[in-house]
N, C-alpha and C positions, 0 to 999 in steps of 0.2 A: 342294647336297650335296658341294661341293668339299672335299676333305680328309677326308671321313667314311670311316672304316674299319669293316668288318664282320668280326666274329669268324667264322671258318669253321664253328665249332660252332653259332653262332646262325643262320648261313645254312642249314645242314643242317636245323635245327629248323624254321625258317620254311618251307623247301621241303616238309618232311614235312607241316606243317600245311595247306599249300596243295594237298596231294595230288600232289606232284611227286617222282618217284623217279629218281635218276640212278645208273647202274651202268656201270663200265668193262668192255669186252669184252676178255678176255685172249688173248694168243697169236695176234693177227691177222697173217696172212701177207700177204694182199693184198686190196684192195678194187677192184672194177672198176665204173665207171659207163659204160654204153654208150649212145651216141646214134646217130642214123642215119648220121652221117659220121665218128665217132671214138670211141675208147675212152679213158677217163681211168683210169689204173692207179696206185694208191697202194700201194706195197710197204712192209710193216712199219708200217702206219699205226696211230695211236692212235685208237680208236673208243670213244665213249661213247654209251649209249642213255639218252634222257630220256623217261620215261613220264609223261603228264599227260592227264587227261580221257579215258582209254581209247585214246589214240593214242601211238605210239612215234615219236620223232624221233632220228636218228642224227647225231652230230657226229664228223666225220672230219678228222684232221690228219696230214700227212705229205708227203713229196716226191712229186710227180706225174710220170708219164710219159704223153705223149699219143701214141696210136697211131691213125693214120688208117685209116678203113674205106673200101675201094674201092666202086664202084658195084655190083659183083656180091656185095657183102656180106662179102668176106674182109678180114681184118685185115692191114695191111701188115707185111711181115717186118721192116722197118727202122723202129723207133719214132722219132717226132719227140719229142725230149726237151725239156722246158721246165723251167727252174729259175727261181726268183725272181731278178730282176736284182740285188737286194741281196746274195744269196748269191754270185753270180758276181763282183760287184764286191769283196766281202770277200776271196774267194780270190785275186783278182788283186792287190789292194792288199797283202795279207799275204805274198805269195810273189814278186811282181814278174813273174808270168807273163802271157802274152797270154790273150785271151778263149777261144780254142779250147782251150788247155791247161787252163784253169779248168773249162770244160764237160766235157772229157774226164775230169778227175779227179773231178768231182762225179758223173758217170755211173758211174764205177768204184766209188764208195762210196755208192751209192744216195741221192745228194743231201745228204749230211751235210757242211756246210762245214768244220767242224773237222777231220774225217777227210781231206777233200780237201787241206787245207793241209798236214797232216802227210805225206800221200802225196807231194805235190810236193816238199816240203822234204827228204824222205828219199831221193829219186831221185838 
C-alpha cells in the first residue's frame, strides 16, 4: 500500500459503513489520568471520541505534566514536568539556550515549542 492516498471523504464514508463514528470534544480544559503513584495531566488537550460496536474510545493529544502522588494519596505540590526530548532539543537549537532554560520556557507556555522559542527570543 506504499504511496496509496485515501480521500478524507472516502475515509469518512468507509468509517460510517463500518459503524464507526468519530467526534471531537470541544473546549477541553484539562484531562487527568490518575494511577496509584502519579497523575498525568494534559492541559488544553485535543480529545476525539471514537464509537464502535457500542464502546467508546478516547484519543487524547497534548503536552503532559506528571504529578507524583505520595503514599498518603496526596498530589505533590510541585509537578514533575515532562516534555518530549525533541521539543526540548528544538527549543535549544533554535535559541541557543541551555536545557534548563528550554524547559522553563516550555513550562511557561504549556509545552508549545514555537511559543517557547518566541518567549526566549523576546526576553
